[in-house]
C-alpha positions as CSV (number, residue, x, y, z in Angstrom):
1,M,21.3,50.8,-14.0
2,F,17.5,52.3,-14.9
3,F,15.2,51.5,-18.0
4,R,14.1,53.6,-20.9
5,I,11.6,53.3,-23.7
6,K,13.3,54.3,-27.3
7,G,11.0,54.9,-30.3
8,T,12.1,53.0,-33.1
9,K,10.8,52.9,-37.2
10,S,8.9,49.8,-35.9
11,G,7.5,51.0,-32.7
12,Q,9.0,51.3,-28.9
13,V,11.5,49.3,-27.4
14,L,12.2,48.9,-23.6
15,K,16.1,49.0,-22.8
16,L,18.0,48.7,-19.6
17,I,20.5,51.3,-19.3
18,E,23.9,51.4,-17.3
19,S,24.7,55.1,-16.3
20,Y,28.9,55.7,-15.6
21,R,31.6,58.1,-15.8
22,D,34.1,58.0,-18.4
23,D,38.2,58.5,-17.7
24,T,37.3,62.4,-18.1
25,M,34.9,62.1,-15.1
26,H,31.8,62.8,-17.8
27,P,28.9,61.3,-16.9
28,R,27.6,58.5,-19.9
29,H,25.1,55.9,-20.7
30,R,25.5,52.9,-22.3
31,N,23.0,50.0,-23.4
32,V,23.1,46.6,-21.3
33,V,20.1,44.9,-22.8
34,S,17.1,45.6,-25.2
35,L,14.0,44.1,-24.0
36,G,11.8,44.5,-27.2
37,N,8.2,45.3,-26.5
38,A,8.4,43.8,-22.9
39,T,5.4,44.5,-20.8
40,I,6.9,45.2,-16.9
41,V,5.0,47.8,-15.1
42,R,6.4,51.3,-14.9
43,T,6.3,51.0,-10.8
44,D,8.4,47.7,-11.1
45,W,11.5,49.3,-13.3
46,K,13.4,50.5,-10.3
47,P,13.4,47.5,-7.9
48,I,13.9,45.1,-11.1
49,A,16.7,47.6,-12.6
50,K,18.6,47.5,-9.1
51,A,18.3,43.9,-8.5
52,V,19.7,43.0,-12.0
53,E,22.4,45.6,-11.4
54,D,23.3,43.8,-7.8
55,R,23.6,40.3,-9.9
56,L,25.3,41.6,-13.0
57,Y,28.3,42.6,-10.5
58,G,28.2,40.3,-7.9
59,R,26.9,42.4,-5.0
60,V,25.0,41.1,-2.0
61,A,22.5,43.4,-0.8
62,L,22.6,44.6,2.6
63,M,18.8,44.8,3.0
64,A,16.4,41.5,1.5
65,R,14.9,42.2,-1.2
66,N,11.3,41.7,-1.1
67,L,10.9,41.2,-4.7
68,S,7.3,39.7,-5.9
69,T,6.9,36.3,-8.1
70,E,6.5,38.8,-11.3
71,Q,9.6,40.8,-10.6
72,A,11.7,38.1,-9.6
73,H,10.9,36.2,-12.8
74,W,11.7,39.5,-15.3
75,V,15.3,39.7,-12.9
76,D,16.4,36.0,-14.0
77,R,15.1,36.6,-17.4
78,I,16.8,39.7,-17.9
79,V,20.2,38.5,-16.4
80,R,20.0,35.3,-18.5
81,Q,19.6,37.3,-21.6
82,V,22.9,39.2,-20.9
83,A,24.6,36.4,-20.3
84,V,23.5,34.8,-23.5
85,E,24.0,37.9,-25.6
86,G,27.6,38.2,-24.4
87,Q,27.9,41.7,-25.2
88,W,27.9,43.3,-21.8
89,Q,30.9,43.7,-19.8
90,A,31.1,44.9,-16.2
91,L,32.7,48.3,-16.0
92,P,36.7,47.4,-15.2
93,K,38.1,48.2,-11.6
94,T,41.8,46.9,-12.9
95,P,43.1,47.4,-16.5
96,R,41.5,45.4,-18.8
97,A,45.1,44.2,-20.4
98,M,46.2,42.1,-17.1
99,E,45.5,38.1,-18.1
100,V,45.9,37.2,-14.1
101,I,43.7,38.6,-11.6
102,D,45.5,38.6,-7.9
103,G,47.3,35.5,-9.3
104,I,43.8,33.4,-10.8
105,Q,44.3,32.3,-14.0
106,A,41.1,33.7,-15.2
107,E,40.9,31.8,-18.5
108,A,41.5,28.4,-16.7
109,V,38.8,28.9,-14.2
110,G,36.3,25.5,-13.9
111,H,34.2,23.8,-11.9
112,A,33.1,20.3,-11.2
113,D,31.1,17.7,-9.5
114,T,27.7,19.8,-9.8
115,A,25.1,18.7,-7.5
116,E,21.5,19.4,-7.3
117,L,20.8,21.4,-3.8
118,G,17.6,23.4,-4.1
119,P,14.6,20.4,-3.2
120,V,16.8,18.3,-0.9
121,L,17.7,21.8,1.1
122,V,14.3,22.5,1.5
123,G,13.4,19.2,2.2
124,W,16.3,18.8,4.9
125,E,15.2,22.3,6.6
126,I,11.9,20.9,6.7
127,W,12.8,17.8,8.4
128,K,14.7,19.9,11.1
129,R,11.9,22.2,11.7
130,L,9.8,19.0,12.3
131,G,12.2,17.9,15.1
132,M,12.7,14.5,13.3
133,P,16.7,14.1,14.1
134,E,15.6,14.9,17.9
135,L,12.7,12.6,18.0
136,L,14.7,9.8,16.4
137,N,17.4,10.1,18.4
138,V,15.1,9.6,21.5
139,L,13.7,6.4,20.0
140,G,17.4,5.0,19.9
141,F,18.5,5.6,16.6
142,N,22.2,6.0,16.2
143,R,23.6,9.0,13.9
144,S,23.9,6.8,10.9
145,Q,20.4,5.6,11.3
146,Y,18.7,8.9,11.4
147,Q,20.4,10.6,8.5
148,A,19.6,7.0,6.3
149,A,16.1,7.8,7.6
150,A,16.4,11.2,6.5
151,I,17.8,10.0,2.9
152,S,14.9,7.5,2.3
153,V,12.2,10.4,3.2
154,I,14.0,13.4,1.7
155,N,14.4,11.1,-1.6
156,R,10.8,10.6,-1.7
157,L,10.1,14.3,-2.0
158,A,12.9,15.2,-4.3
159,D,13.0,12.4,-6.9
160,P,11.3,8.8,-5.8
161,L,14.0,6.0,-6.6
162,S,14.1,2.0,-4.9
163,E,16.3,1.8,-1.6
164,H,18.7,0.0,-4.7
165,S,19.2,3.2,-6.3
166,L,19.1,5.7,-3.1
167,L,23.1,5.6,-2.3
168,D,24.1,6.9,-6.0
169,W,21.4,9.3,-5.4
170,Y,22.6,11.0,-2.4
171,R,26.1,11.2,-3.7
172,R,24.8,13.4,-6.7
173,T,23.1,15.9,-4.3
174,G,23.9,18.5,-1.9
175,L,22.9,16.5,1.0
176,P,26.5,15.1,2.0
177,E,27.3,18.7,2.4
178,L,24.2,19.3,4.5
179,M,24.4,16.2,6.4
180,G,28.2,16.3,6.9
181,N,28.5,12.5,5.8
182,R,29.7,10.8,2.5
183,L,28.4,7.4,3.6
184,R,31.9,6.0,2.6
185,G,31.8,2.6,2.3
186,A,27.6,2.2,2.9
187,G,26.0,-0.4,1.1
188,D,21.9,-0.1,0.1
189,D,21.1,-2.5,2.7
190,R,21.0,0.2,5.6
191,F,18.0,1.7,3.9
192,Y,16.5,-1.4,3.9
193,R,17.1,-2.0,7.6
194,V,16.2,1.8,8.5
195,S,12.8,1.5,6.6
196,D,11.9,-1.6,9.3
197,L,13.0,0.5,12.0
198,L,11.0,3.2,10.7
199,L,8.0,1.2,10.7
200,E,8.3,-0.3,14.3
201,R,8.4,3.0,15.7
202,K,5.5,4.4,13.7
203,E,2.9,5.1,16.1
204,E,5.1,7.3,18.0
205,I,6.5,8.7,15.1
206,A,2.8,9.6,13.8
207,R,2.0,10.8,17.2
208,H,5.1,13.6,17.3
209,L,4.3,14.7,13.8
210,R,0.5,15.7,14.5
211,D,1.7,17.5,17.5
212,R,4.5,19.4,15.8
213,Q,2.5,20.2,12.6
214,S,-0.4,21.5,15.1
215,S,2.0,23.4,17.1
216,L,4.0,25.0,14.3
217,F,0.5,26.4,12.4
218,N,-1.6,26.7,15.5
219,L,-4.0,24.2,13.9
220,T,-7.6,23.8,15.5
221,R,-8.8,20.3,14.1
222,T,-12.7,20.2,14.5
223,V,-12.9,17.8,10.9
224,L,-11.4,14.4,10.1
225,L,-11.6,13.4,6.2
226,Y,-11.5,9.6,5.7
227,D,-10.7,8.1,2.5
228,L,-9.2,5.1,0.7
229,T,-7.3,4.8,-2.5
230,N,-4.8,1.6,-3.7
231,T,-1.3,1.0,-4.8
232,H,-0.3,-2.2,-7.2
233,F,2.3,-4.4,-7.6
234,E,4.1,-5.1,-10.9
235,G,5.5,-8.6,-9.4
236,L,3.6,-11.5,-8.1
237,C,4.1,-10.5,-4.7
238,R,3.7,-13.9,-3.4
239,R,5.2,-13.7,0.2
240,N,2.8,-10.6,1.2
241,P,-0.7,-11.8,2.4
242,K,-2.3,-8.4,1.8
243,A,-1.2,-8.4,-2.1
244,K,-4.8,-9.2,-3.9
245,R,-7.0,-8.2,-6.8
246,G,-9.8,-5.6,-6.3
247,A,-11.2,-2.8,-7.9
248,N,-8.0,-0.8,-8.8
249,K,-8.6,3.2,-9.2
250,Q,-6.3,3.4,-11.9
251,K,-7.5,0.6,-13.9
252,R,-4.8,-2.2,-13.4
253,N,-7.0,-4.9,-12.7
254,D,-4.3,-7.2,-14.1
255,C,-2.2,-6.5,-11.0
256,L,-2.2,-7.4,-7.2
257,Q,-2.7,-4.4,-4.9
258,I,-3.1,-3.1,-1.3
259,V,-5.8,-0.7,-0.1
260,V,-4.5,2.3,2.1
261,G,-7.1,3.8,4.3
262,M,-5.9,7.5,5.8
263,V,-6.9,10.8,7.8
264,F,-6.3,13.7,7.0
265,D,-7.4,16.9,8.9
266,Q,-8.9,20.3,7.0
267,F,-6.2,21.5,6.3
268,G,-4.8,18.5,4.6
269,F,-2.0,17.0,6.9
270,E,-2.2,13.6,7.3
271,L,-3.5,12.2,11.4
272,A,-3.3,8.2,10.7
273,H,-3.1,5.4,8.1
274,Q,-3.7,2.1,8.0
275,V,-2.7,-0.8,5.3
276,F,-5.5,-3.1,4.0
277,D,-5.9,-6.4,2.0
278,G,-6.1,-5.4,-1.6
279,S,-9.8,-7.2,-1.8
280,L,-11.3,-5.0,0.7
281,H,-14.4,-3.2,-0.3
282,D,-14.3,0.8,1.0
283,S,-17.1,0.2,3.1
284,K,-15.6,-2.3,5.2
285,S,-12.4,-0.3,6.0
286,L,-14.4,2.0,8.8
287,L,-14.5,-0.8,11.6
288,R,-10.9,-1.1,11.4
289,M,-10.0,2.7,11.5
290,I,-12.5,3.6,14.3
291,G,-9.9,3.0,16.9
292,D,-7.6,5.6,15.2
293,L,-10.4,7.9,14.8
294,N,-11.4,7.7,18.6
295,A,-7.8,8.2,19.4
296,L,-7.5,11.6,17.4
297,A,-10.7,12.4,19.0
298,G,-8.9,12.1,22.4
299,D,-10.9,12.6,25.4
300,G,-12.2,16.0,24.9
301,K,-16.3,16.9,25.5
302,G,-16.9,17.4,21.5
303,K,-15.8,15.1,18.9
304,P,-14.9,16.4,15.5
305,L,-17.0,15.6,12.5
306,I,-16.3,12.8,10.0
307,V,-16.4,13.5,6.3
308,M,-16.6,10.6,4.0
309,D,-17.1,10.1,0.6
310,A,-20.1,7.9,-1.0
311,G,-18.2,4.6,-1.1
312,V,-17.8,4.3,2.5
313,A,-20.9,5.9,3.9
314,T,-22.9,2.8,4.1
315,R,-25.8,2.7,6.6
316,K,-24.1,0.4,8.8
317,N,-21.2,2.7,8.9
318,L,-23.2,6.0,9.8
319,D,-24.7,3.9,12.7
320,L,-21.4,3.0,13.9
321,L,-20.1,6.5,13.9
322,H,-22.9,7.5,15.7
323,A,-22.4,4.8,18.2
324,H,-18.9,6.3,18.9
325,G,-20.2,9.8,19.2
326,F,-19.0,11.1,15.7
327,A,-21.2,13.5,13.9
328,Y,-20.8,13.1,10.1
329,L,-21.3,14.4,6.5
330,V,-21.5,12.5,3.6
331,N,-22.6,12.1,0.2
332,D,-25.0,10.1,-1.0
333,T,-24.1,7.8,-4.0
334,R,-25.6,8.8,-7.5
335,G,-28.2,6.1,-7.6
336,Q,-29.8,7.6,-4.2
337,R,-30.1,11.1,-6.0
338,K,-33.1,9.9,-8.0
339,R,-35.0,9.7,-4.6
340,Y,-35.1,13.5,-4.6
341,I,-35.6,14.3,-8.2
342,E,-39.2,16.3,-7.8
343,M,-37.2,18.5,-4.9
344,F,-34.3,19.1,-7.6
345,R,-36.8,20.5,-9.7
346,K,-38.2,23.0,-7.5
347,Q,-36.1,26.3,-7.5
348,D,-37.5,27.6,-3.9
349,G,-35.4,27.2,-1.0
350,F,-32.1,26.9,-3.1
351,Q,-29.4,29.9,-2.1
352,V,-26.3,30.3,-3.7
353,V,-23.2,29.4,-2.1
354,D,-21.2,32.6,-0.4
355,G,-17.7,33.1,-1.3
356,R,-17.5,31.8,-4.6
357,A,-16.9,35.4,-6.9
358,G,-15.6,35.1,-10.1
359,K,-16.8,31.5,-10.0
360,E,-19.8,29.6,-11.5
361,A,-22.7,29.4,-8.9
362,V,-23.5,26.3,-6.7
363,Y,-26.8,26.3,-5.5
364,V,-27.8,24.5,-2.2
365,R,-30.8,24.0,0.0
366,V,-31.0,22.4,3.6
367,M,-33.6,20.3,4.9
368,D,-34.7,17.2,7.0
369,D,-34.9,14.3,5.3
370,P,-38.5,14.0,4.4
371,L,-37.6,10.2,3.3
372,A,-36.1,9.3,6.4
373,A,-37.5,6.0,8.2
374,V,-39.1,6.5,11.3
375,G,-37.2,4.5,14.1
376,D,-34.3,5.1,16.4
377,R,-31.9,6.2,14.1
378,P,-30.5,9.7,14.7
379,A,-32.6,12.6,13.1
380,E,-30.7,13.4,9.7
381,R,-30.8,16.4,7.4
382,I,-29.6,16.9,3.8
383,V,-28.2,19.5,1.7
384,L,-29.5,19.2,-2.1
385,C,-27.0,20.6,-4.1
386,K,-26.8,21.9,-7.8
387,S,-23.8,22.8,-9.8
388,Q,-23.4,23.5,-13.4
389,P,-20.0,23.0,-13.6
390,R,-20.2,19.6,-12.2
391,G,-23.3,19.0,-14.4
392,N,-21.1,19.6,-17.5
393,K,-18.6,17.1,-16.6
394,E,-21.0,14.7,-16.4
395,Q,-22.6,15.5,-19.6
396,A,-19.4,15.2,-21.1
397,I,-19.1,12.0,-19.5
398,V,-22.0,10.6,-20.3
399,S,-21.7,11.7,-24.0
400,N,-18.3,9.8,-24.5
401,A,-19.3,6.8,-22.9
402,E,-22.6,6.9,-25.7
403,R,-20.1,7.3,-28.2
404,R,-17.9,4.2,-27.0
405,L,-20.9,2.0,-26.5
406,L,-22.2,3.1,-29.8
407,D,-18.7,2.4,-31.7
408,D,-19.1,-1.0,-30.3
409,L,-22.5,-2.2,-31.3
410,R,-21.7,-1.0,-34.6
411,K,-18.9,-3.0,-35.1
412,L,-20.7,-6.0,-33.3
413,A,-23.4,-5.4,-36.3
414,L,-20.9,-5.7,-38.8
415,R,-19.6,-8.9,-37.8
416,I,-23.3,-10.6,-37.4
417,E,-23.9,-9.3,-40.7
418,R,-20.9,-10.7,-42.5
419,R,-22.0,-13.9,-40.5
420,R,-18.3,-13.6,-38.9
421,L,-20.6,-14.6,-35.6
422,K,-23.4,-16.9,-36.1
423,A,-24.1,-18.9,-32.8
424,R,-26.9,-17.2,-30.8
425,S,-24.9,-17.8,-27.5
426,K,-21.8,-16.1,-28.4
427,I,-23.5,-13.0,-29.9
428,E,-25.4,-12.9,-26.6
429,R,-22.4,-13.0,-24.6
430,A,-20.6,-10.6,-26.7
431,I,-23.3,-8.0,-26.1
432,G,-23.3,-8.7,-22.4
433,G,-19.7,-7.8,-22.6
434,I,-20.3,-4.8,-24.3
435,Q,-23.0,-3.3,-21.6
436,S,-20.6,-4.1,-18.7
437,R,-17.9,-2.1,-20.4
438,H,-20.2,0.7,-21.0
439,S,-22.7,0.4,-17.9
440,R,-22.8,4.3,-17.7
441,A,-24.0,4.5,-21.0
442,S,-25.7,1.0,-21.8
443,R,-28.8,1.7,-19.3
444,F,-30.5,4.3,-21.8
445,Y,-30.3,1.7,-24.6
446,A,-32.4,-1.5,-25.4
447,V,-30.3,-3.8,-27.5
448,T,-32.1,-6.1,-29.5
449,L,-31.1,-9.3,-31.2
450,E,-33.8,-11.0,-33.7
451,P,-34.0,-12.6,-37.3
452,A,-32.7,-10.9,-40.2
453,L,-36.0,-9.9,-42.4
454,S,-34.6,-11.9,-45.5
455,A,-32.3,-14.9,-45.7
456,A,-30.2,-15.4,-48.6
457,E,-31.5,-17.9,-51.4
458,G,-29.8,-21.3,-50.6
459,D,-29.0,-20.4,-47.3
460,S,-29.8,-23.0,-45.0
461,G,-29.6,-21.3,-41.7
462,Q,-31.3,-17.7,-40.3
463,G,-29.3,-14.8,-40.1
464,M,-29.4,-12.5,-37.2
465,R,-29.8,-8.7,-36.9
466,L,-28.6,-6.8,-33.8
467,T,-31.0,-3.2,-33.3
468,W,-30.8,-0.8,-30.3
469,E,-32.8,2.1,-29.6
470,R,-32.3,5.3,-27.1
471,Q,-34.9,5.3,-24.2
472,D,-35.0,9.0,-24.4
473,G,-37.3,9.2,-21.3
474,L,-34.7,7.8,-18.9
475,R,-31.7,9.7,-21.0
476,Q,-34.1,12.8,-20.0
477,E,-34.6,12.2,-16.6
478,A,-30.9,11.4,-15.8
479,A,-30.0,14.7,-17.5
480,E,-32.1,16.7,-15.2
481,L,-30.1,15.6,-12.5
482,F,-26.8,16.2,-14.1
483,G,-24.7,18.3,-11.4
484,C,-27.0,17.3,-8.6
485,Y,-25.9,15.4,-5.4
486,V,-26.9,14.9,-2.0
487,L,-25.2,15.6,1.1
488,R,-26.3,13.6,4.5
489,T,-25.4,14.9,7.7
490,D,-26.6,14.5,11.7
491,E,-25.3,17.6,12.5
492,R,-27.8,20.1,13.4
493,T,-25.9,23.4,14.1
494,L,-24.2,24.2,11.0
495,N,-26.5,25.9,7.9
496,E,-26.2,25.0,4.0
497,H,-23.4,27.2,3.4
498,Q,-21.2,25.7,6.2
499,L,-21.9,22.0,5.2
500,W,-21.3,22.5,1.6
501,Q,-17.6,24.1,2.2
502,L,-16.8,21.2,5.1
503,Y,-17.6,18.5,2.0
504,I,-15.6,20.4,-0.2
505,S,-12.6,20.2,1.9
506,L,-12.8,16.5,1.1
507,T,-10.7,17.7,-1.9
508,Q,-7.9,17.9,0.5
509,A,-7.7,14.3,1.1
510,E,-8.0,13.5,-2.9
511,A,-5.3,16.3,-2.9
512,G,-3.2,14.4,-0.4
513,F,-4.0,11.0,-2.3
514,K,-2.6,12.2,-5.9
515,A,0.6,13.8,-4.4
516,L,1.2,10.5,-2.5
517,K,0.8,8.4,-5.9
518,S,2.4,11.0,-8.3
519,N,4.7,13.1,-6.7
520,L,6.1,10.9,-4.0
521,G,6.1,7.4,-5.5
522,L,3.8,5.2,-3.3
523,R,3.0,3.5,-6.6
524,P,3.7,1.1,-8.0
525,N,4.9,-0.6,-5.1
526,P,8.4,-1.8,-5.5
527,H,8.6,-4.5,-2.6
528,Q,7.4,-7.8,-2.2
529,K,7.4,-8.9,1.8
530,E,4.4,-7.3,3.8
531,D,6.3,-5.6,6.4
532,R,8.7,-3.9,3.7
533,V,5.6,-2.7,1.6
534,D,3.8,-1.4,5.0
535,A,7.6,0.4,5.4
536,H,7.3,1.9,1.9
537,V,3.6,3.5,2.4
538,F,4.9,4.6,5.8
539,I,7.9,6.4,4.1
540,C,5.8,8.1,1.5
541,V,3.5,9.3,4.5
542,L,6.5,10.7,6.2
543,A,7.1,12.6,2.8
544,Y,4.0,13.8,2.6
545,H,4.2,15.2,6.2
546,L,7.5,17.5,4.6
547,L,5.5,18.2,1.6
548,R,2.2,19.4,3.2
549,N,4.2,21.6,5.8
550,I,6.0,23.3,2.7
551,L,2.8,23.7,0.8
552,W,0.9,25.1,3.3
553,T,3.5,27.8,4.8
554,L,3.8,28.9,1.1
555,E,-0.1,29.0,1.0
556,Q,-0.1,31.3,3.9
557,K,2.1,33.7,2.3
558,G,0.1,33.7,-0.9
559,D,2.1,31.3,-3.2
560,H,-0.3,28.6,-4.2
561,R,1.8,26.8,-6.9
562,D,2.4,23.1,-7.0
563,W,5.3,21.0,-5.9
564,E,6.0,20.0,-9.5
565,T,6.3,23.7,-10.2
566,L,8.2,24.6,-7.1
567,K,10.8,21.5,-7.8
568,R,11.6,22.6,-11.3
569,I,12.7,26.1,-10.2
570,L,14.7,25.1,-7.4
571,R,16.8,22.5,-9.3
572,T,19.1,24.6,-10.8
573,H,20.3,25.6,-7.3
574,C,23.4,23.3,-6.7
575,Y,26.4,22.5,-5.2
576,T,29.5,23.0,-7.2
577,T,33.3,22.8,-6.7
578,I,35.2,25.8,-8.3
579,M,39.1,25.3,-9.2
580,L,40.7,28.5,-9.4
581,P,44.6,27.8,-11.1
582,T,47.3,30.2,-9.8
583,R,50.4,31.4,-11.2
584,N,52.3,29.4,-8.8
585,G,51.3,25.8,-10.0
586,Q,48.8,25.5,-7.2
587,T,44.9,25.1,-8.0
588,H,42.4,26.2,-4.9
589,R,39.6,23.6,-5.0
590,I,36.3,25.5,-3.2
591,R,33.1,23.3,-2.7
592,K,30.3,25.7,-1.9
593,A,26.8,26.5,-3.0
594,G,25.9,28.9,-5.9
595,Q,24.3,31.8,-5.9
596,P,20.2,31.3,-5.9
597,E,18.3,33.1,-8.6
598,E,15.7,35.6,-7.4
599,C,12.7,33.2,-7.8
600,Q,14.8,30.8,-5.6
601,K,15.5,33.4,-3.3
602,A,11.8,34.4,-3.0
603,I,11.1,30.6,-2.3
604,Y,13.6,30.1,0.4
605,R,12.3,33.6,2.0
606,N,8.7,32.4,2.3
607,L,10.0,28.8,4.0
608,D,12.4,31.0,6.3
609,I,15.5,28.9,4.8
610,I,18.4,30.5,5.3
611,W,20.5,29.9,1.9
612,D,23.5,32.4,2.4
613,R,25.5,30.0,5.3
614,L,25.5,26.7,3.9
615,P,28.6,24.6,4.6
616,S,31.6,24.8,2.2
617,N,35.2,23.9,2.4
618,R,38.6,24.3,0.6
619,S,41.4,22.8,-0.1
620,V,44.6,23.6,-2.1
621,I,46.5,21.2,-4.5
622,G,49.8,21.7,-6.8
623,E,53.1,21.3,-6.6
624,K,53.8,23.3,-3.6
625,Q,51.4,21.1,-1.5
626,A,53.1,19.2,1.0
627,L,50.6,16.0,0.7
628,S,49.4,14.4,-2.8
629,D,46.6,15.6,-4.5
630,S,44.4,12.9,-2.8
631,H,45.5,13.9,0.5
632,A,44.9,17.7,0.1
633,R,44.1,19.2,3.6
634,P,40.5,20.7,3.8
635,T,40.1,23.8,5.3
636,T,36.8,25.3,6.3
637,L,36.1,28.7,4.9
């Protein structure tokens, strides 16, 4: 097959052409599919045409075709279009008049029991690559238990469900074939029990995964990222003393919650985590995590640099890190940056951050902190940072906050004017509520409650009037600091570019929490008992290890797609049972994995997953079979 451009009255059309020889052995051409004005690069024509031909004729290439993502996309699209149009027919090897091919009734061929394979195949292969079956066997898990553990974790990766739904989900995937276990007669309580066992061996499992990920990718961990998140409960959760109300990051302040503190390395791999009371403030968690940080640092001479966000970086916590020998890099709060406004106004000393070609510039300046108190504290440096994209974001946030504030003030003023709200105490409480809800913008406005200019005749009461005025000086000063932030460190050897890049690596922790809470189903937590809640968090963390291994492997090969995109592509690769009825009344049932599309093969190749040697089985049923249908003897292909 080959591509050809053909001119028409409306323009040029790209067509896929097939060459063949007729009955007289003369060469002929026929149209396979018309692609309209498809924009396929000419250099891609040959590999795409060859790959489409192989797919249409069901050939397996002797050498794996390393198609690019774009080429694989076009191969899948063209094959799908050919199938939908239904006009192209493969060149026959036998006379077309035959209705039976090798004894098989072609029109009666069907398939059944299709099960999703792609995402669970990736999860199962990475689970084995991390050495989890061997580890759990050493820790005393029997075969049934470590398979149940694998099912619980891979479900978090593929389609997060509660333990109650796991068994049904498992039977509708390709995991029974991959694991060789259909879990007949099993109940969902096995998944609750195995979660308890996993939590009991949490320390050994966490240590194994840290070492395994490091050895697989040859990681050198010189930076630790510490951050916190929370996950809420939909129920009352009366049996969990950790479930308390607190500042919820998802604005679910109506729900009880727990707080999860987690340590990542600079590559985004999880190293340690703890579950805290839901009412715990971020700044008070570091004292409980310092033991884990010391364990991660080991006995080496140089301890890693700790990167934290402003909510954790109190002076007490910085002194704690210094006392334990850790260097730190933290972000000051927004309120603290006002102290450096004069330095931000000066352009001298700022440099453009390296390595951001094609992006808006970020300016940085490093110096010893001129406002540091003299004493026995370690000498600190600060990095002044100015980012236009961040400034635009802050401007938009404050503008939206102002709009919402003014809308609420106008509504309250209208209620007062119409005398629907008369008592001064109630009006003042309403004003206080508005200012509290819109604290980001209310600091720029002076709100006044005063007597109305005139009262209606015969009105014995004095009317009230609500007025407000924007304090432009404060607003202008705040606008000057939009996009500005201050990093603080006691590290003396790194320059401003390196320090900024290290701080930006904190986005790896943010991405990890985002994956845990969205892709892996950390929230809301469906459990009530304290141990089960902690086990749910741990299983989500184990699934995150699989996810980060997958994404890191693909990133090293230039594939930066997120997991939701990859999962959507892989879902159409399935296991199915093919039923082949024959003339003698027997039916051959073949259970095997389907042929993946080119875009799926590209993912498998990048992950070093062998997809063409998956388990399969075959059975024959029918009137010539000695056993009944329900006792058909399976034979391995």
